[in-house]
PLY file of the C-alpha trace (Angstrom):
ply
format ascii 1.0
element vertex 239
property float x
property float y
property float z
element edge 238
property int vertex1
property int vertex2
end_header
-11.48 -20.78 9.73
-8.39 -19.38 8.06
-5.03 -21.00 7.41
-3.61 -19.11 10.39
-2.69 -21.19 13.46
-1.96 -18.06 15.50
-3.23 -14.53 15.45
-2.01 -12.99 12.23
-1.77 -9.43 10.97
-4.98 -7.57 10.29
-3.21 -5.08 8.01
-0.30 -5.95 5.74
1.54 -3.34 3.68
3.84 -4.30 0.81
6.67 -2.48 -0.95
6.47 -4.28 -4.30
10.09 -4.08 -5.38
11.99 -5.91 -8.10
9.85 -5.63 -11.23
12.60 -3.98 -13.27
15.29 -6.45 -12.26
12.94 -9.37 -12.91
12.44 -8.13 -16.48
16.12 -7.41 -17.06
17.04 -10.94 -15.95
14.85 -12.13 -18.80
16.24 -9.71 -21.36
13.03 -7.69 -21.39
12.31 -3.98 -20.88
11.46 -2.84 -17.36
7.79 -2.32 -18.25
7.52 -6.04 -18.95
8.29 -6.58 -15.28
5.75 -4.00 -14.16
3.02 -5.80 -16.11
4.04 -9.09 -14.49
3.97 -7.38 -11.10
0.44 -6.09 -11.71
-0.75 -9.64 -12.38
0.82 -10.74 -9.10
-1.26 -8.16 -7.22
-4.46 -10.00 -8.10
-3.14 -13.27 -6.63
-2.05 -11.65 -3.38
-5.35 -9.78 -2.96
-7.30 -12.99 -3.50
-5.13 -14.78 -0.93
-5.74 -12.25 1.85
-8.96 -13.80 3.25
-7.25 -17.21 3.48
-4.72 -15.75 5.90
-7.01 -13.48 7.87
-5.70 -10.28 6.29
-8.46 -7.70 6.17
-6.39 -4.72 4.98
-3.73 -4.75 2.27
-1.80 -1.63 1.27
0.53 -1.73 -1.73
3.15 0.79 -2.83
2.50 1.29 -6.54
4.26 4.58 -7.38
6.22 6.90 -5.11
6.72 10.64 -5.24
10.34 9.86 -6.13
9.44 7.59 -9.06
8.92 10.64 -11.31
12.73 10.69 -11.55
12.64 7.56 -13.73
12.79 7.82 -17.52
9.87 9.43 -19.28
9.25 6.17 -21.15
8.96 4.16 -17.93
6.78 6.73 -16.16
4.43 7.02 -19.13
4.25 3.24 -19.36
3.44 2.96 -15.67
0.63 5.49 -15.98
-0.86 3.50 -18.86
-0.53 0.37 -16.77
-2.40 1.94 -13.85
-5.25 3.01 -16.14
-5.38 -0.42 -17.74
-5.31 -2.17 -14.36
-8.27 -0.19 -13.06
-10.30 -0.70 -16.24
-9.51 -4.42 -16.41
-9.81 -5.32 -12.73
-12.72 -3.15 -11.61
-15.44 -5.75 -12.13
-13.43 -8.58 -10.54
-12.56 -6.43 -7.53
-16.23 -5.59 -7.06
-17.35 -9.20 -7.34
-14.60 -10.40 -4.99
-15.77 -8.04 -2.25
-12.68 -5.85 -2.38
-12.96 -2.22 -1.35
-10.37 -0.08 -3.11
-8.89 3.18 -1.86
-6.07 5.29 -3.23
-3.67 7.34 -1.12
-1.15 9.90 -2.28
-1.19 13.30 -3.94
-3.39 13.22 -7.06
-2.42 16.67 -8.33
0.33 15.43 -10.69
-1.78 12.57 -12.08
-3.67 13.01 -15.35
-7.40 13.65 -15.28
-8.38 10.33 -16.86
-6.45 8.33 -14.29
-7.88 10.35 -11.39
-11.39 9.85 -12.78
-10.84 6.09 -12.97
-9.52 6.10 -9.40
-12.53 8.04 -8.15
-14.95 5.74 -9.97
-13.32 2.58 -8.63
-13.46 3.89 -5.08
-17.15 4.68 -5.53
-17.91 1.37 -7.25
-16.41 -0.69 -4.43
-17.42 1.55 -1.52
-19.82 -1.00 -0.02
-17.39 -3.93 -0.11
-15.84 -5.19 3.12
-14.13 -8.54 2.47
-10.70 -7.04 1.77
-9.70 -3.39 1.95
-7.11 -2.76 -0.76
-5.29 0.56 -0.54
-3.09 1.57 -3.47
-0.39 4.16 -2.78
-0.04 6.14 -6.00
2.18 9.23 -6.21
2.69 8.64 -2.51
5.53 9.51 -0.16
5.50 9.34 3.62
7.14 12.73 4.13
4.85 14.30 1.53
1.82 12.83 3.27
2.83 14.17 6.68
3.63 17.58 5.14
0.21 17.76 3.50
-1.46 16.68 6.73
0.43 19.33 8.72
-0.67 22.01 6.26
-4.32 20.99 6.58
-4.02 20.90 10.35
-2.35 24.33 10.41
-5.16 25.72 8.28
-7.74 24.44 10.77
-5.84 26.18 13.58
-5.57 29.35 11.50
-9.33 29.33 10.89
-10.00 28.95 14.60
-11.63 25.54 14.23
-8.86 23.87 16.20
-6.69 25.10 19.07
-2.94 24.58 18.93
-3.25 23.20 22.45
-5.29 20.30 21.09
-2.69 19.25 18.51
-1.17 15.88 19.35
-0.27 12.68 17.51
-3.88 11.50 17.43
-5.03 14.82 15.99
-2.41 14.81 13.25
-3.22 11.24 12.29
-6.77 12.33 11.46
-5.37 14.47 8.63
-3.32 11.68 7.05
-4.39 9.95 3.84
-4.85 6.77 5.88
-7.07 8.26 8.59
-9.79 5.62 8.00
-7.34 2.69 8.11
-5.67 0.86 11.00
-1.89 1.09 11.14
-0.11 -1.79 9.39
0.85 -4.70 11.59
3.34 -6.06 9.08
5.30 -4.40 6.27
6.84 -6.66 3.63
9.48 -5.58 1.13
10.41 -7.86 -1.72
13.63 -8.05 -3.81
16.18 -8.18 -0.99
16.45 -4.44 -0.39
16.39 -3.56 3.33
15.00 -0.04 3.44
11.53 1.47 3.84
11.74 4.00 0.98
9.52 6.70 2.46
6.53 4.35 2.79
3.97 4.82 5.59
6.53 6.48 7.84
4.04 7.63 10.45
1.80 4.58 10.34
4.53 1.95 10.55
6.12 3.25 13.77
5.36 -0.06 15.51
4.99 -2.34 12.50
6.91 -5.56 12.11
9.11 -5.66 8.99
9.99 -8.57 6.76
12.53 -8.19 3.96
12.42 -11.08 1.50
14.80 -11.88 -1.34
12.09 -12.76 -3.86
11.47 -10.28 -6.67
7.87 -9.07 -6.66
6.69 -10.88 -9.84
7.84 -14.16 -8.24
6.25 -13.47 -4.84
3.54 -16.12 -4.75
0.48 -16.43 -2.55
2.22 -19.33 -0.82
5.22 -17.21 0.11
2.90 -14.43 1.21
1.16 -16.94 3.46
4.44 -18.09 4.94
5.50 -14.55 5.81
2.09 -13.74 7.26
2.04 -16.95 9.29
5.51 -16.23 10.72
4.17 -12.92 12.03
2.21 -14.86 14.63
5.43 -16.02 16.27
6.70 -12.52 16.94
6.63 -10.95 20.40
5.02 -7.52 19.98
5.46 -5.39 23.12
5.01 -1.85 21.74
7.74 -0.54 24.01
6.52 -2.34 27.12
8.28 -5.09 29.05
6.16 -8.12 29.70
6.39 -9.65 33.17
0 1
1 2
2 3
3 4
4 5
5 6
6 7
7 8
8 9
9 10
10 11
11 12
12 13
13 14
14 15
15 16
16 17
17 18
18 19
19 20
20 21
21 22
22 23
23 24
24 25
25 26
26 27
27 28
28 29
29 30
30 31
31 32
32 33
33 34
34 35
35 36
36 37
37 38
38 39
39 40
40 41
41 42
42 43
43 44
44 45
45 46
46 47
47 48
48 49
49 50
50 51
51 52
52 53
53 54
54 55
55 56
56 57
57 58
58 59
59 60
60 61
61 62
62 63
63 64
64 65
65 66
66 67
67 68
68 69
69 70
70 71
71 72
72 73
73 74
74 75
75 76
76 77
77 78
78 79
79 80
80 81
81 82
82 83
83 84
84 85
85 86
86 87
87 88
88 89
89 90
90 91
91 92
92 93
93 94
94 95
95 96
96 97
97 98
98 99
99 100
100 101
101 102
102 103
103 104
104 105
105 106
106 107
107 108
108 109
109 110
110 111
111 112
112 113
113 114
114 115
115 116
116 117
117 118
118 119
119 120
120 121
121 122
122 123
123 124
124 125
125 126
126 127
127 128
128 129
129 130
130 131
131 132
132 133
133 134
134 135
135 136
136 137
137 138
138 139
139 140
140 141
141 142
142 143
143 144
144 145
145 146
146 147
147 148
148 149
149 150
150 151
151 152
152 153
153 154
154 155
155 156
156 157
157 158
158 159
159 160
160 161
161 162
162 163
163 164
164 165
165 166
166 167
167 168
168 169
169 170
170 171
171 172
172 173
173 174
174 175
175 176
176 177
177 178
178 179
179 180
180 181
181 182
182 183
183 184
184 185
185 186
186 187
187 188
188 189
189 190
190 191
191 192
192 193
193 194
194 195
195 196
196 197
197 198
198 199
199 200
200 201
201 202
202 203
203 204
204 205
205 206
206 207
207 208
208 209
209 210
210 211
211 212
212 213
213 214
214 215
215 216
216 217
217 218
218 219
219 220
220 221
221 222
222 223
223 224
224 225
225 226
226 227
227 228
228 229
229 230
230 231
231 232
232 233
233 234
234 235
235 236
236 237
237 238
């Protein structure tokens, strides 16, 4: 039995915003906030089974984040490598299956190797499915999917007459995942920032004021629990 009184979301996606501001409020460099945010990820992942959340997708680094200072980007890349190396064993033991989505071409070889190894290491886990969006952008994902689909048509393996929304979705990075039921954005910003554009067409959204490093498992549980009170009609009108 979970802590949910009503049917909760199976898949929650989170835009983890506010690390930089959290650090600046404390007179620290932005990377200090990113490290605090990484520690928060562990708590939220561990809380997922308590609230019936099977799939968790987090937005770690967008295709637009390369525009940040070289110091911050380099620091983030070191943080990602450190996170994987430090958390791999715990993720395995906690039954977490890890996947990465996004374009890996711009990422360095060591980081990509760590990502590949973590996916392989946790491939048989099924308690929580953690998807990390790294060098990810919704428009970029759909563009890459369209190119792969077009190539299949060009090679004669697929007819253009068979191309529909379901076909295209099979070429997305998330083709093995259910669409998110709930998307949460922390830090008070009310925009979706190019995150899971295709997949979140019918998702519920929750924008919370809390900065990501302060977003506790308890607050996560409150947001997830509130989802059960929403009337989801998917465009239909209930009699």
